[in-house]
C-alpha positions as CSV (number, residue, x, y, z in Angstrom):
1,M,349.9,-27.6,143.8
2,Q,349.0,-26.3,147.2
3,N,345.3,-26.1,147.8
4,T,344.2,-22.7,148.8
5,K,340.8,-21.7,150.3
6,R,339.3,-18.5,148.9
7,I,337.9,-16.2,151.6
8,L,334.9,-14.3,150.3
9,E,334.8,-10.6,151.0
10,P,331.9,-9.7,153.3
11,S,329.0,-8.0,151.5
12,R,328.2,-4.4,152.5
13,C,325.8,-4.4,155.4
14,E,322.7,-2.2,155.4
15,P,322.5,0.4,158.2
16,A,320.5,-1.2,161.0
17,M,318.5,0.2,163.9
18,Y,317.3,-1.5,167.1
19,E,314.6,0.2,169.1
20,Y,314.6,-0.6,172.7
21,K,311.5,0.2,174.7
22,K,311.7,0.2,178.5
23,S,309.3,-2.4,179.8
24,S,308.9,-0.5,183.1
25,Y,307.9,2.8,181.5
26,A,304.7,2.9,183.6
27,E,306.9,2.7,186.7
28,N,308.2,6.2,186.1
29,Y,304.7,7.6,186.5
30,N,304.2,5.5,189.7
31,V,307.3,7.2,191.0
32,L,306.0,10.6,190.0
33,Q,302.6,9.9,191.6
34,S,304.4,8.9,194.8
35,L,306.4,12.1,194.7
36,R,303.3,14.1,194.1
37,K,301.4,12.6,197.0
38,D,304.5,13.2,199.3
39,E,304.7,16.7,197.9
40,V,308.3,16.1,196.8
41,L,309.8,18.2,193.9
42,C,306.3,19.6,193.1
43,D,306.4,23.0,191.5
44,I,302.7,23.8,191.3
45,K,299.7,23.9,193.7
46,L,296.3,23.8,192.1
47,G,293.6,25.5,194.2
48,T,289.8,25.1,193.8
49,D,286.9,27.3,194.7
50,D,286.0,25.1,197.6
51,G,289.4,25.6,199.2
52,G,291.1,22.4,198.1
53,V,294.8,22.3,197.1
54,I,296.4,19.7,194.9
55,F,300.1,19.4,194.4
56,G,301.7,18.5,191.0
57,H,304.5,18.9,188.5
58,K,304.1,21.4,185.8
59,V,305.9,19.3,183.2
60,V,303.6,16.3,183.9
61,L,300.4,18.3,183.7
62,A,301.5,20.2,180.6
63,S,302.4,16.9,178.8
64,A,298.8,15.6,179.4
65,S,296.7,18.7,178.9
66,P,296.8,21.5,176.3
67,Y,295.1,23.7,179.0
68,F,298.0,23.3,181.4
69,L,300.5,23.5,178.6
70,A,299.2,27.0,177.7
71,M,298.9,28.0,181.3
72,F,302.5,27.1,182.2
73,T,304.1,28.4,179.0
74,N,302.1,31.4,177.6
75,F,300.3,33.0,180.5
76,S,301.1,34.7,183.8
77,E,300.7,31.4,185.7
78,K,304.0,30.2,184.3
79,N,305.8,32.1,187.0
80,Q,303.5,31.2,189.8
81,D,303.7,28.2,192.1
82,Q,300.0,28.3,192.9
83,V,296.9,28.9,190.7
84,T,293.2,28.5,191.2
85,I,291.1,26.5,188.8
86,R,287.7,28.1,188.7
87,Q,284.4,26.2,188.2
88,L,285.8,22.9,189.6
89,D,285.6,21.4,193.0
90,S,288.6,19.6,194.6
91,R,287.0,16.1,194.4
92,V,286.7,16.2,190.6
93,L,290.1,17.8,190.1
94,H,291.7,15.1,192.3
95,L,290.2,12.4,190.1
96,L,291.6,14.1,186.9
97,I,295.0,14.7,188.3
98,D,295.2,11.2,189.6
99,F,294.4,10.0,186.1
100,V,297.2,12.1,184.6
101,Y,299.7,10.3,186.8
102,S,298.1,6.8,187.0
103,G,296.2,6.4,183.7
104,K,293.1,5.2,185.7
105,I,289.8,6.7,186.7
106,S,286.4,5.4,187.8
107,I,283.4,7.0,186.1
108,T,280.0,6.5,187.7
109,D,276.5,7.8,187.2
110,K,277.2,10.2,190.2
111,N,280.3,11.8,188.9
112,V,280.1,11.6,185.1
113,Q,278.5,15.0,184.5
114,D,281.1,16.7,186.7
115,L,283.9,14.8,185.0
116,L,282.6,15.6,181.6
117,A,282.5,19.3,182.4
118,A,285.9,19.3,184.0
119,S,287.7,17.2,181.3
120,N,286.2,19.5,178.6
121,L,287.6,22.6,180.5
122,L,291.0,21.0,181.0
123,Q,291.1,19.6,177.5
124,L,291.6,16.0,178.7
125,Q,290.1,14.4,175.6
126,E,290.5,10.8,176.7
127,I,288.4,11.4,179.8
128,K,285.8,13.4,177.8
129,K,285.5,10.6,175.3
130,A,285.2,8.0,178.2
131,C,282.5,10.0,179.8
132,C,280.6,10.3,176.5
133,D,280.9,6.5,176.0
134,F,279.6,5.9,179.5
135,L,276.6,8.2,178.9
136,E,275.9,6.6,175.5
137,A,275.8,3.2,177.1
138,Q,273.4,4.4,179.8
139,L,270.8,6.0,177.5
140,C,267.2,5.3,178.4
141,P,263.9,7.0,177.9
142,T,264.1,8.8,181.3
143,N,267.6,10.3,180.8
144,V,268.0,10.9,177.0
145,I,266.7,14.5,177.0
146,G,269.1,15.4,179.8
147,T,271.9,13.7,177.9
148,I,271.1,15.7,174.7
149,A,271.4,18.9,176.7
150,L,274.6,17.8,178.3
151,A,276.1,16.7,175.0
152,D,275.1,20.0,173.4
153,L,276.6,22.1,176.3
154,H,280.0,20.4,176.1
155,S,280.2,20.0,172.3
156,C,280.1,16.2,172.3
157,T,279.2,15.7,168.7
158,K,279.0,11.9,168.7
159,L,277.0,11.7,171.9
160,L,274.6,14.4,170.7
161,T,274.0,12.5,167.5
162,S,273.4,9.1,169.2
163,S,271.2,10.6,171.9
164,E,269.0,12.5,169.5
165,L,268.7,9.3,167.4
166,Y,267.8,7.4,170.5
167,F,265.1,10.0,171.3
168,K,263.7,9.6,167.8
169,Q,263.6,5.8,168.0
170,H,261.9,5.8,171.4
171,F,259.7,8.9,171.0
172,S,256.6,7.3,172.4
173,N,258.3,6.3,175.6
174,V,260.3,9.5,176.0
175,V,257.3,11.8,175.8
176,E,255.7,10.0,178.8
177,G,258.5,11.3,181.1
178,E,258.8,14.7,182.8
179,E,262.0,15.5,180.9
180,F,260.0,15.9,177.7
181,L,258.1,18.9,179.1
182,S,261.4,20.6,179.9
183,L,262.6,20.7,176.2
184,S,263.4,24.1,174.8
185,S,261.5,25.4,171.8
186,E,264.5,24.9,169.6
187,Q,264.9,21.3,170.7
188,I,261.3,20.3,170.2
189,V,261.2,21.9,166.8
190,K,264.3,20.1,165.7
191,L,263.1,16.7,167.0
192,I,259.6,16.7,165.7
193,S,260.6,17.9,162.3
194,S,262.7,14.8,161.8
195,D,261.7,12.1,159.3
196,E,263.4,9.5,161.6
197,L,260.8,9.7,164.4
198,T,259.6,6.2,165.2
199,V,256.0,6.5,166.4
200,P,253.0,4.2,165.9
201,S,251.1,7.1,164.2
202,E,251.2,10.9,163.7
203,E,248.5,11.3,166.4
204,K,251.1,10.7,169.0
205,I,253.2,13.6,167.8
206,F,250.2,15.9,167.7
207,E,249.2,15.0,171.3
208,S,252.8,15.4,172.5
209,V,253.0,18.9,171.0
210,I,249.7,20.0,172.6
211,Q,250.9,18.5,175.9
212,W,254.3,20.4,175.7
213,I,252.5,23.7,174.9
214,K,250.0,23.4,177.7
215,H,252.8,22.7,180.3
216,D,253.8,26.4,180.1
217,L,251.0,27.9,178.0
218,D,251.8,31.6,178.5
219,S,255.4,31.4,177.2
220,R,254.9,28.6,174.7
221,K,251.7,29.4,172.8
222,Q,253.6,31.6,170.4
223,I,255.7,28.6,169.4
224,L,252.6,26.6,168.3
225,P,252.5,27.9,164.7
226,Q,256.1,26.8,164.2
227,L,255.4,23.4,165.7
228,M,252.2,22.9,163.7
229,E,254.3,23.3,160.5
230,H,255.9,19.9,161.4
231,V,252.9,18.0,162.7
232,R,251.8,15.9,159.7
233,L,248.0,15.9,160.2
234,P,247.4,14.6,156.6
235,L,248.9,11.3,157.9
236,T,246.3,10.9,160.6
237,S,242.8,9.7,160.0
238,K,239.6,11.6,159.2
239,D,237.9,10.3,162.4
240,Y,240.9,11.4,164.5
241,I,240.9,14.9,163.1
242,L,237.1,15.3,163.6
243,K,237.1,13.9,167.1
244,N,240.4,15.3,168.5
245,V,241.8,18.1,166.4
246,V,238.9,20.2,165.3
247,D,237.7,20.9,168.8
248,E,241.2,21.5,170.3
249,P,241.0,25.0,172.0
250,L,244.6,25.9,171.1
251,L,243.8,25.5,167.4
252,N,241.7,28.7,166.9
253,N,240.9,30.2,163.6
254,C,244.6,30.9,162.9
255,F,245.2,27.2,162.7
256,K,242.2,26.0,160.8
257,Y,244.3,25.9,157.7
258,Y,246.2,22.8,158.9
259,V,242.9,21.1,159.6
260,I,241.4,22.0,156.2
261,E,244.7,20.9,154.5
262,A,244.6,17.5,156.3
263,L,240.9,16.8,155.4
264,H,241.5,17.9,151.8
265,C,244.5,15.5,151.5
266,L,242.5,12.7,153.0
267,L,239.8,13.3,150.5
268,L,242.2,13.3,147.6
269,K,243.8,10.2,148.9
270,S,240.5,8.3,148.5
271,D,240.7,9.1,144.8
272,E,243.7,7.1,143.5
273,L,243.7,9.2,140.2
274,I,244.5,12.4,142.0
275,T,248.0,13.2,143.2
276,I,248.3,14.5,146.7
277,P,250.3,17.8,147.0
278,H,253.8,17.2,148.4
279,N,255.1,19.1,151.4
280,I,256.6,18.4,154.8
281,R,253.2,17.5,156.3
282,T,252.4,14.9,153.7
283,K,255.7,13.1,153.8
284,P,255.6,9.9,155.7
285,R,258.0,9.3,158.6
286,Q,259.9,6.1,159.3
287,Y,257.1,4.6,161.4
288,G,258.2,1.5,163.1
289,V,261.6,1.5,161.4
290,H,264.5,1.0,163.9
291,I,268.1,2.0,163.1
292,K,270.7,0.2,165.1
293,L,272.6,2.5,167.4
294,F,275.4,0.5,168.8
Protein backbone atom coordinates (compact mmCIF):
# COMPACT_ATOMS: atom_id res chain seq x y z
CA MET A 1 0.00 0.00 0.00
CA GLN A 2 1.28 3.40 -0.95
CA ASN A 3 1.87 5.71 1.96
CA THR A 4 -0.04 8.93 1.71
CA LYS A 5 0.43 12.09 3.75
CA ARG A 6 -2.71 13.80 4.86
CA ILE A 7 -2.68 17.54 4.37
CA LEU A 8 -4.64 19.31 7.03
CA GLU A 9 -6.98 22.03 5.95
CA PRO A 10 -5.97 25.44 7.32
CA SER A 11 -8.18 26.68 10.11
CA ARG A 12 -10.22 29.78 9.54
CA CYS A 13 -8.18 32.91 10.41
CA GLU A 14 -9.62 35.64 12.54
CA PRO A 15 -9.72 39.11 10.97
CA ALA A 16 -6.56 40.95 11.93
CA MET A 17 -5.59 44.57 12.16
CA TYR A 18 -2.18 46.17 12.30
CA GLU A 19 -2.00 49.79 13.37
CA TYR A 20 0.99 51.67 12.10
CA LYS A 21 1.92 54.92 13.77
CA LYS A 22 4.29 57.22 12.01
CA SER A 23 7.32 57.72 14.21
CA SER A 24 8.06 61.11 12.70
CA TYR A 25 4.59 62.53 13.45
CA ALA A 26 6.13 65.49 15.28
CA GLU A 27 8.11 66.36 12.17
CA ASN A 28 4.89 67.38 10.45
CA TYR A 29 4.43 70.16 12.98
CA ASN A 30 8.05 71.18 12.56
CA VAL A 31 7.35 71.63 8.87
CA LEU A 32 4.19 73.59 9.62
CA GLN A 33 6.09 75.77 12.07
CA SER A 34 8.73 76.44 9.44
CA LEU A 35 6.06 77.32 6.89
CA ARG A 36 4.41 79.65 9.37
CA LYS A 37 7.62 81.48 10.16
CA ASP A 38 8.35 81.83 6.44
CA GLU A 39 4.75 82.99 5.90
CA VAL A 40 4.16 80.19 3.40
CA LEU A 41 0.63 78.79 2.80
CA CYS A 42 -0.66 80.83 5.73
CA ASP A 43 -4.33 81.75 5.48
CA ILE A 44 -4.76 83.88 8.61
CA LYS A 45 -3.01 86.83 10.22
CA LEU A 46 -3.67 87.46 13.91
CA GLY A 47 -3.37 91.08 14.95
CA THR A 48 -3.07 92.41 18.50
CA ASP A 49 -3.87 95.73 20.14
CA ASP A 50 -0.21 96.68 20.28
CA GLY A 51 0.13 96.40 16.49
CA GLY A 52 1.72 92.96 16.27
CA VAL A 53 0.82 90.54 13.48
CA ILE A 54 1.27 86.76 13.67
CA PHE A 55 0.83 84.44 10.69
CA GLY A 56 -0.82 81.04 10.97
CA HIS A 57 -2.91 78.29 9.40
CA LYS A 58 -6.58 78.22 10.31
CA VAL A 59 -6.80 74.44 10.37
CA VAL A 60 -3.85 74.14 12.77
CA LEU A 61 -5.18 76.79 15.15
CA ALA A 62 -8.71 75.37 15.02
CA SER A 63 -7.43 71.89 15.83
CA ALA A 64 -5.79 73.17 19.02
CA SER A 65 -8.27 75.71 20.31
CA PRO A 66 -12.09 75.67 20.57
CA TYR A 67 -11.87 79.47 20.47
CA PHE A 68 -10.26 79.42 17.01
CA LEU A 69 -12.47 76.56 15.86
CA ALA A 70 -15.57 78.62 16.59
CA MET A 71 -14.03 81.73 15.08
CA PHE A 72 -13.09 80.08 11.78
CA THR A 73 -16.26 78.02 11.34
CA ASN A 74 -19.21 79.83 12.90
CA PHE A 75 -18.44 83.53 12.93
CA SER A 76 -17.71 86.24 10.39
CA GLU A 77 -13.95 85.74 10.78
CA LYS A 78 -14.20 82.48 8.79
CA ASN A 79 -14.14 84.52 5.59
CA GLN A 80 -11.40 86.91 6.70
CA ASP A 81 -7.66 86.56 6.32
CA GLN A 82 -6.85 88.89 9.22
CA VAL A 83 -8.48 89.25 12.64
CA THR A 84 -7.58 91.19 15.77
CA ILE A 85 -7.41 89.39 19.11
CA ARG A 86 -8.36 91.93 21.74
CA GLN A 87 -6.99 91.97 25.31
CA LEU A 88 -3.71 90.29 24.29
CA ASP A 89 -0.32 91.67 23.43
CA SER A 90 1.77 90.22 20.63
CA ARG A 91 4.46 88.83 22.97
CA VAL A 92 2.01 86.57 24.79
CA LEU A 93 0.16 85.55 21.63
CA HIS A 94 3.48 84.64 19.99
CA LEU A 95 4.27 82.27 22.88
CA LEU A 96 0.88 80.58 22.62
CA ILE A 97 0.91 80.20 18.83
CA ASP A 98 4.45 78.81 19.03
CA PHE A 99 3.15 76.26 21.55
CA VAL A 100 0.35 75.20 19.20
CA TYR A 101 2.95 74.41 16.52
CA SER A 102 5.83 73.15 18.69
CA GLY A 103 4.22 71.76 21.86
CA LYS A 104 6.73 73.72 23.98
CA ILE A 105 6.45 76.85 26.08
CA SER A 106 8.43 78.45 28.90
CA ILE A 107 6.42 79.67 31.87
CA THR A 108 8.11 82.09 34.27
CA ASP A 109 7.07 84.22 37.20
CA LYS A 110 7.14 87.21 34.84
CA ASN A 111 4.78 85.86 32.19
CA VAL A 112 2.58 83.38 34.06
CA GLN A 113 -0.26 85.81 34.79
CA ASP A 114 -0.45 86.97 31.16
CA LEU A 115 -0.26 83.40 29.89
CA LEU A 116 -2.99 82.28 32.26
CA ALA A 117 -5.32 85.07 31.13
CA ALA A 118 -4.56 84.47 27.44
CA SER A 119 -4.86 80.68 27.59
CA ASN A 120 -8.17 81.06 29.40
CA LEU A 121 -9.41 83.38 26.65
CA LEU A 122 -8.20 81.15 23.80
CA GLN A 123 -9.34 77.98 25.61
CA LEU A 124 -5.90 76.38 25.52
CA GLN A 125 -6.56 74.12 28.49
CA GLU A 126 -3.10 72.51 28.58
CA ILE A 127 -1.43 75.89 29.05
CA LYS A 128 -4.02 77.03 31.56
CA LYS A 129 -3.38 73.92 33.65
CA ALA A 130 0.40 74.33 33.32
CA CYS A 131 0.13 77.93 34.55
CA CYS A 132 -1.99 76.82 37.50
CA ASP A 133 0.49 74.07 38.37
CA PHE A 134 3.32 76.63 38.22
CA LEU A 135 1.49 79.07 40.50
CA GLU A 136 0.57 76.30 42.94
CA ALA A 137 4.21 75.25 43.20
CA GLN A 138 5.24 78.85 43.91
CA LEU A 139 2.75 79.53 46.72
CA CYS A 140 4.18 81.44 49.67
CA PRO A 141 2.81 83.80 52.36
CA THR A 142 3.62 86.91 50.27
CA ASN A 143 1.81 85.86 47.08
CA VAL A 144 -1.02 83.55 48.15
CA ILE A 145 -3.68 86.27 48.36
CA GLY A 146 -2.84 87.49 44.87
CA THR A 147 -2.97 83.90 43.65
CA ILE A 148 -6.41 83.44 45.21
CA ALA A 149 -7.66 86.51 43.31
CA LEU A 150 -6.07 85.29 40.07
CA ALA A 151 -7.53 81.81 40.39
CA ASP A 152 -10.98 83.20 41.13
CA LEU A 153 -10.81 85.61 38.16
CA HIS A 154 -9.96 82.86 35.66
CA SER A 155 -12.11 80.08 37.18
CA CYS A 156 -9.16 77.90 38.17
CA THR A 157 -11.00 75.69 40.63
CA LYS A 158 -8.11 73.48 41.75
CA LEU A 159 -5.72 76.40 42.16
CA LEU A 160 -8.34 78.37 44.09
CA THR A 161 -8.91 75.47 46.47
CA SER A 162 -5.21 74.84 47.08
CA SER A 163 -4.33 78.53 47.52
CA GLU A 164 -7.20 79.10 49.96
CA LEU A 165 -6.06 76.03 51.91
CA TYR A 166 -2.49 77.37 51.92
CA PHE A 167 -3.79 80.68 53.29
CA LYS A 168 -5.62 78.88 56.08
CA GLN A 169 -2.60 76.78 56.99
CA HIS A 170 -0.24 79.76 57.05
CA PHE A 171 -2.64 82.40 58.37
CA SER A 172 -0.27 83.85 60.95
CA ASN A 173 2.41 84.51 58.34
CA VAL A 174 0.07 85.71 55.59
CA VAL A 175 -1.60 88.40 57.71
CA GLU A 176 1.79 90.02 58.34
CA GLY A 177 2.04 91.00 54.67
CA GLU A 178 0.55 93.94 52.79
CA GLU A 179 -1.55 91.65 50.60
CA PHE A 180 -3.77 90.77 53.55
CA LEU A 181 -4.95 94.36 53.88
CA SER A 182 -6.12 94.30 50.24
CA LEU A 183 -8.57 91.43 50.75
CA SER A 184 -12.15 92.15 49.76
CA SER A 185 -14.87 91.92 52.39
CA GLU A 186 -16.21 88.75 50.74
CA GLN A 187 -12.76 87.14 50.82
CA ILE A 188 -11.99 87.91 54.45
CA VAL A 189 -15.42 86.73 55.63
CA LYS A 190 -15.00 83.48 53.70
CA LEU A 191 -11.52 82.86 55.08
CA ILE A 192 -11.99 83.71 58.76
CA SER A 193 -15.22 81.73 58.93
CA SER A 194 -13.35 78.53 58.10
CA ASP A 195 -12.77 75.82 60.69
CA GLU A 196 -9.50 74.99 58.93
CA LEU A 197 -7.62 78.14 59.95
CA THR A 198 -4.35 77.14 61.54
CA VAL A 199 -3.46 79.76 64.14
CA PRO A 200 -1.80 79.61 67.56
CA SER A 201 -4.94 81.11 69.13
CA GLU A 202 -8.16 82.98 68.32
CA GLU A 203 -6.50 86.18 69.51
CA LYS A 204 -4.55 86.32 66.25
CA ILE A 205 -7.76 86.28 64.24
CA PHE A 206 -9.35 89.05 66.31
CA GLU A 207 -6.27 91.25 65.93
CA SER A 208 -6.14 90.60 62.18
CA VAL A 209 -9.78 91.58 61.74
CA ILE A 210 -9.26 94.86 63.65
CA GLN A 211 -6.14 95.56 61.58
CA TRP A 212 -8.01 94.95 58.30
CA ILE A 213 -10.91 97.22 59.36
CA LYS A 214 -8.63 100.08 60.43
CA HIS A 215 -6.71 99.97 57.14
CA ASP A 216 -9.72 101.54 55.42
CA LEU A 217 -11.98 102.46 58.30
CA ASP A 218 -14.55 104.57 56.48
CA SER A 219 -15.50 101.92 53.92
CA ARG A 220 -14.94 98.82 56.07
CA LYS A 221 -16.45 99.62 59.45
CA GLN A 222 -19.88 98.51 58.25
CA ILE A 223 -18.41 95.03 57.66
CA LEU A 224 -17.35 94.64 61.29
CA PRO A 225 -20.64 93.09 62.53
CA GLN A 226 -20.38 90.39 59.88
CA LEU A 227 -16.77 89.70 60.77
CA MET A 228 -17.40 89.58 64.49
CA GLU A 229 -19.92 86.81 63.86
CA HIS A 230 -16.94 84.63 62.94
CA VAL A 231 -14.40 85.75 65.54
CA ARG A 232 -14.57 83.10 68.25
CA LEU A 233 -13.99 85.22 71.33
CA PRO A 234 -15.19 82.46 73.70
CA LEU A 235 -12.05 80.55 72.65
CA THR A 236 -9.76 83.31 73.95
CA SER A 237 -8.86 83.89 77.59
CA LYS A 238 -10.58 86.05 80.17
CA ASP A 239 -7.43 88.11 80.64
CA TYR A 240 -7.11 88.75 76.92
CA ILE A 241 -10.73 89.92 76.64
CA LEU A 242 -10.42 92.29 79.61
CA LYS A 243 -7.09 93.73 78.46
CA ASN A 244 -7.49 93.85 74.66
CA VAL A 245 -11.13 93.47 73.63
CA VAL A 246 -13.21 95.41 76.13
CA ASP A 247 -11.40 98.69 75.47
CA GLU A 248 -11.16 98.35 71.68
CA PRO A 249 -12.74 101.60 70.32
CA LEU A 250 -14.30 99.84 67.33
CA LEU A 251 -16.32 97.60 69.64
CA ASN A 252 -18.83 100.17 70.83
CA ASN A 253 -22.05 99.32 72.60
CA CYS A 254 -23.35 97.55 69.47
CA PHE A 255 -20.70 94.87 69.88
CA LYS A 256 -20.72 94.40 73.64
CA TYR A 257 -22.91 91.34 73.08
CA TYR A 258 -19.89 89.40 71.76
CA VAL A 259 -17.80 90.38 74.78
CA ILE A 260 -20.55 89.42 77.23
CA GLU A 261 -21.11 86.14 75.38
CA ALA A 262 -17.41 85.30 75.54
CA LEU A 263 -17.11 86.07 79.26
CA HIS A 264 -20.28 84.10 79.97
CA CYS A 265 -18.95 81.04 78.10
CA LEU A 266 -15.62 81.28 79.92
CA LEU A 267 -17.48 81.39 83.22
CA LEU A 268 -19.55 78.35 82.30
CA LYS A 269 -16.43 76.54 81.16
CA SER A 270 -15.04 76.74 84.66
CA ASP A 271 -17.99 74.67 85.85
CA GLU A 272 -17.61 71.24 84.27
CA LEU A 273 -21.22 70.36 85.07
CA ILE A 274 -22.65 73.10 82.84
CA THR A 275 -22.78 72.64 79.07
CA ILE A 276 -21.56 75.59 77.03
CA PRO A 277 -24.05 76.74 74.33
CA HIS A 278 -22.98 75.61 70.87
CA ASN A 279 -22.67 78.07 68.01
CA ILE A 280 -20.04 79.07 65.45
CA ARG A 281 -18.14 81.15 68.01
CA THR A 282 -17.75 78.31 70.50
CA LYS A 283 -16.62 75.73 67.95
CA PRO A 284 -12.85 75.09 68.08
CA ARG A 285 -10.80 75.50 64.93
CA GLN A 286 -8.07 73.11 63.81
CA TYR A 287 -5.35 74.91 65.76
CA GLY A 288 -1.94 73.62 64.84
CA VAL A 289 -3.35 70.91 62.54
CA HIS A 290 -1.66 70.88 59.14
CA ILE A 291 -3.15 69.24 56.08
CA LYS A 292 -0.76 68.11 53.40
CA LEU A 293 -1.19 70.18 50.24
CA PHE A 294 0.97 68.48 47.67
